C-alpha positions as CSV (number, residue, x, y, z in Angstrom):
1,M,105.5,162.1,87.6
2,H,107.7,160.8,84.9
3,D,106.9,163.4,82.2
4,G,105.6,160.7,79.9
5,D,108.8,158.7,79.7
6,P,107.7,155.3,78.3
7,H,110.7,153.5,79.8
8,L,109.8,154.4,83.4
9,P,107.0,152.5,85.3
10,D,103.9,154.3,86.2
11,A,103.5,154.6,89.9
12,D,99.7,154.4,89.6
13,V,99.8,151.0,87.8
14,P,99.9,148.0,90.3
15,P,102.5,145.3,89.6
16,A,101.3,142.4,87.6
17,R,100.5,139.3,89.6
18,P,102.5,136.2,88.9
19,R,100.5,133.7,86.8
20,R,99.3,130.7,88.8
21,K,100.5,127.3,87.7
22,G,97.8,124.8,86.9
23,I,97.7,121.0,87.2
24,Y,97.4,118.7,84.2
25,I,94.2,116.8,84.5
26,L,94.7,113.7,82.4
27,P,97.8,112.0,83.9
28,N,96.7,112.9,87.4
29,L,93.3,111.3,86.8
30,F,95.1,108.0,86.3
31,T,97.2,108.6,89.4
32,L,94.1,109.3,91.5
33,A,92.4,106.3,90.1
34,A,95.4,104.1,91.1
35,L,95.3,105.7,94.6
36,F,91.6,104.8,94.8
37,G,92.5,101.2,93.9
38,G,94.8,101.0,96.9
39,F,92.2,102.6,99.2
40,Y,89.5,100.3,97.8
41,A,91.7,97.3,98.5
42,I,92.2,98.3,102.2
43,V,88.4,98.9,102.7
44,M,87.6,95.5,101.1
45,A,90.2,93.8,103.4
46,M,88.5,95.4,106.4
47,N,85.3,93.8,105.3
48,G,86.9,90.4,104.8
49,Q,86.7,90.5,101.0
50,F,90.3,89.7,100.2
51,E,89.7,88.7,96.6
52,Q,88.3,92.1,95.9
53,S,91.4,93.6,97.7
54,A,93.7,91.8,95.3
55,I,91.7,92.9,92.3
56,G,91.9,96.5,93.6
57,I,95.7,96.3,93.8
58,F,96.1,94.8,90.3
59,C,93.9,97.6,88.9
60,A,96.1,100.1,90.6
61,M,99.1,98.5,89.0
62,V,97.6,98.9,85.5
63,L,96.7,102.5,86.1
64,D,100.1,103.3,87.6
65,S,101.8,101.9,84.5
66,L,99.6,104.2,82.3
67,D,99.9,107.6,84.1
68,G,103.5,108.2,83.2
69,R,103.0,107.0,79.6
70,V,100.0,109.2,79.2
71,A,102.0,112.2,80.6
72,R,104.8,111.6,78.1
73,M,102.5,111.0,75.1
74,T,100.6,114.2,75.8
75,N,103.6,116.2,77.0
76,T,102.0,116.9,80.4
77,Q,104.9,115.9,82.7
78,S,105.2,118.0,85.8
79,A,107.0,117.9,89.2
80,F,103.6,117.8,90.9
81,G,102.7,114.7,88.9
82,E,105.9,113.0,89.9
83,Q,105.3,113.7,93.6
84,M,101.7,112.6,93.3
85,D,102.7,109.4,91.7
86,S,105.2,108.5,94.4
87,L,102.6,109.2,97.2
88,S,100.0,107.1,95.3
89,D,102.5,104.2,95.0
90,M,103.3,104.4,98.7
91,V,99.6,103.9,99.5
92,S,98.7,101.3,96.9
93,F,101.9,99.3,96.8
94,G,103.4,100.0,100.3
95,A,100.8,100.5,103.0
96,A,97.9,98.7,101.4
97,P,99.6,95.3,100.8
98,A,101.2,95.4,104.3
99,L,97.8,96.1,106.0
100,I,96.0,93.5,103.9
101,V,98.4,90.7,104.5
102,Y,98.4,91.5,108.2
103,E,94.7,91.4,108.3
104,W,94.5,88.2,106.2
105,A,97.1,86.1,108.0
106,L,99.9,87.8,109.9
107,K,97.8,89.1,112.8
108,D,97.6,85.5,114.1
109,L,101.4,85.5,114.6
110,G,101.3,88.4,117.1
111,K,104.4,90.6,117.2
112,P,106.3,88.7,114.4
113,G,103.3,89.3,112.1
114,W,103.1,93.0,112.5
115,L,106.9,93.3,112.3
116,A,106.9,91.5,109.0
117,A,104.1,93.8,107.7
118,F,106.1,96.9,108.9
119,V,109.3,95.6,107.2
120,Y,107.4,95.4,104.0
121,C,105.9,98.9,104.4
122,S,109.2,100.5,105.4
123,C,111.1,98.9,102.6
124,A,108.5,100.2,100.1
125,A,109.1,103.7,101.4
126,L,112.8,103.3,101.2
127,R,112.6,101.9,97.7
128,L,110.5,104.7,96.4
129,A,112.8,107.3,98.1
130,R,115.9,105.7,96.5
131,F,114.2,105.5,93.1
132,N,113.4,109.2,93.2
133,T,117.0,110.0,94.3
134,N,118.6,107.8,91.6
135,L,116.2,108.7,88.8
136,K,118.7,110.5,86.6
137,V,121.6,108.2,87.1
138,V,120.1,104.7,86.8
139,D,120.3,102.5,83.7
140,K,116.7,102.9,82.3
141,R,116.7,99.2,81.2
142,F,116.7,98.0,84.8
143,F,115.2,98.7,88.2
144,Q,117.4,98.8,91.2
145,G,115.7,96.3,93.4
146,L,112.2,94.8,92.9
147,P,109.8,97.6,91.9
148,S,107.0,98.2,94.5
149,P,104.1,97.3,92.1
150,A,105.7,93.9,91.5
151,A,106.4,93.4,95.3
152,A,102.7,94.2,95.9
153,A,101.7,91.7,93.2
154,L,103.7,88.9,94.9
155,V,101.9,89.4,98.2
156,M,98.5,90.1,96.8
157,G,98.8,87.4,94.2
158,F,99.5,84.9,96.8
159,I,96.4,86.0,98.8
160,W,94.2,86.0,95.7
161,L,95.4,82.5,94.6
162,M,94.9,81.0,98.1
163,N,91.4,82.4,98.4
164,D,90.5,81.2,94.9
165,Q,91.7,77.7,95.7
166,G,89.7,77.7,99.0
167,F,92.6,77.8,101.4
168,M,91.5,79.7,104.4
169,V,93.8,80.8,107.2
170,D,91.4,79.6,109.9
171,E,91.3,76.1,108.4
172,E,94.8,75.6,107.1
173,G,96.7,77.0,110.1
174,A,100.4,77.4,110.5
175,W,101.8,76.5,107.1
176,L,99.7,79.1,105.3
177,I,100.4,81.8,107.9
178,W,104.2,81.3,107.7
179,T,104.2,81.1,103.9
180,A,102.5,84.5,103.9
181,F,105.1,85.7,106.4
182,G,107.9,84.5,104.0
183,F,106.4,86.1,100.9
184,T,106.0,89.4,102.8
185,L,109.6,89.5,104.0
186,Y,110.9,88.4,100.6
187,A,109.0,91.0,98.7
188,G,109.9,93.7,101.2
189,L,113.6,93.0,101.4
190,T,114.0,92.4,97.7
191,M,112.8,96.0,97.1
192,V,115.8,97.5,98.8
193,T,118.5,95.2,97.3
194,N,120.7,96.3,94.4
195,V,119.6,93.3,92.3
196,P,118.8,94.4,88.7
197,F,115.2,93.8,87.5
198,Y,114.4,94.3,83.9
199,S,112.2,97.4,83.5
200,F,110.8,96.9,79.9
201,K,111.2,100.6,79.3
202,D,113.2,100.0,76.1
203,V,110.2,98.1,74.6
204,S,108.8,100.2,71.8
205,F,105.2,99.7,70.7
206,K,105.9,101.7,67.5
207,R,108.4,99.1,66.2
208,S,107.3,96.4,63.8
209,V,107.5,92.8,65.2
210,P,107.3,89.3,63.6
211,F,103.9,87.8,63.2
212,V,104.7,85.1,65.8
213,V,104.8,87.8,68.4
214,I,101.2,88.6,67.8
215,V,100.3,84.9,68.0
216,A,102.2,84.7,71.3
217,I,100.2,87.7,72.7
218,A,96.9,86.0,71.7
219,L,98.0,82.8,73.5
220,G,99.0,84.8,76.5
221,I,95.5,86.5,76.7
222,S,93.9,83.0,76.4
223,L,96.1,81.7,79.2
224,F,95.1,84.7,81.4
225,T,91.4,84.2,80.9
226,W,91.8,80.5,81.8
227,H,92.8,81.2,85.4
228,P,93.7,84.9,86.2
229,P,94.9,84.3,89.9
230,L,97.2,81.5,88.9
231,V,98.6,83.3,85.8
232,F,99.1,86.6,87.6
233,F,100.8,85.0,90.6
234,G,103.0,82.7,88.4
235,L,104.2,85.6,86.2
236,F,105.2,87.8,89.2
237,V,106.9,84.9,91.0
238,I,109.0,84.4,87.9
239,Y,109.7,88.1,87.7
240,G,110.4,88.3,91.4
241,L,113.1,85.7,91.0
242,S,114.4,86.9,87.6
243,G,116.5,89.7,89.1
244,Y,118.6,87.2,91.1
245,G,119.1,85.2,87.9
246,V,120.3,88.3,86.1
247,Y,122.6,89.1,89.0
248,V,124.2,85.6,89.1
249,W,124.5,85.5,85.3
250,K,126.3,88.9,85.2
251,R,128.6,87.8,88.0
252,M,129.5,84.6,86.1
253,K,130.2,86.6,83.0
254,G,132.3,89.2,84.9
255,K,130.0,92.0,84.0
256,P,129.1,94.9,86.3
257,V,125.9,94.2,88.2
258,S,125.2,97.8,89.3
259,V,122.4,99.6,87.4
260,I,123.8,103.0,88.3
261,A,125.2,104.6,85.2
262,T,127.1,107.5,86.8
263,S,127.8,108.8,90.3
264,M,126.5,111.8,92.1
265,D,128.5,114.4,93.9
266,E,126.6,114.6,97.2
267,P,128.7,112.6,99.8
268,D,125.7,111.9,102.0
269,E,124.0,110.1,99.1
270,E,127.0,108.2,97.8
271,G,125.9,104.9,99.5
272,L,122.5,105.0,97.7
273,H,124.1,104.4,94.3
274,R,126.1,101.3,95.0
């Protein structure tokens, strides 16, 4: 008994349970849809429908670019969403392209084929882990290494274009298989370089632009509808090479090429930021 003292807890009243944390629906719906795109791409490849696989990965790319923006616009960012996004990226842009390109062409090379697919898959995991580690210290205008969606677009864009043009692995033979091998290794290894790739994160859609920009966008849409596989593949080849162009240009100008803005204190992570 506490003689009615209001400042002392009542022994008969159970302690209040901590409030359970919920999960924001809207941004995670986009993330789950992107994950489904990667899963769908794998299933289509298992059934020999590689064009549908490529479309699945490209749809996952669009959805992946939207989930973070939706979370920021609706103020629904969360640690759960960040982890979910990374896991979705690993499936859609890491494991899925590696398995699809192996099933499409690399399996005919035997051990070198599955090793190339594994290099791509492991580099995607390393790239995502490094991105999460460096998230607060990197220059927002640039990615450190080729982003995993762009790497997936290089590999899947090549498969989509070859299928669209009627180049089949069984008919074309070695040149097509080794070209796929080269694209897979290039995309995978470029993900873990320190080469800066422009992120487009400083582009504001709220800012006014000259009229000619709208005209250019209209022309771009027309070009895309003319031949989607060729346009997609061409754009990502240019982007996949652009980082090395920026790197060389900065070297020639004597400017720093690192995209790390500051350093971290943990000695075991020091090498990640160079």
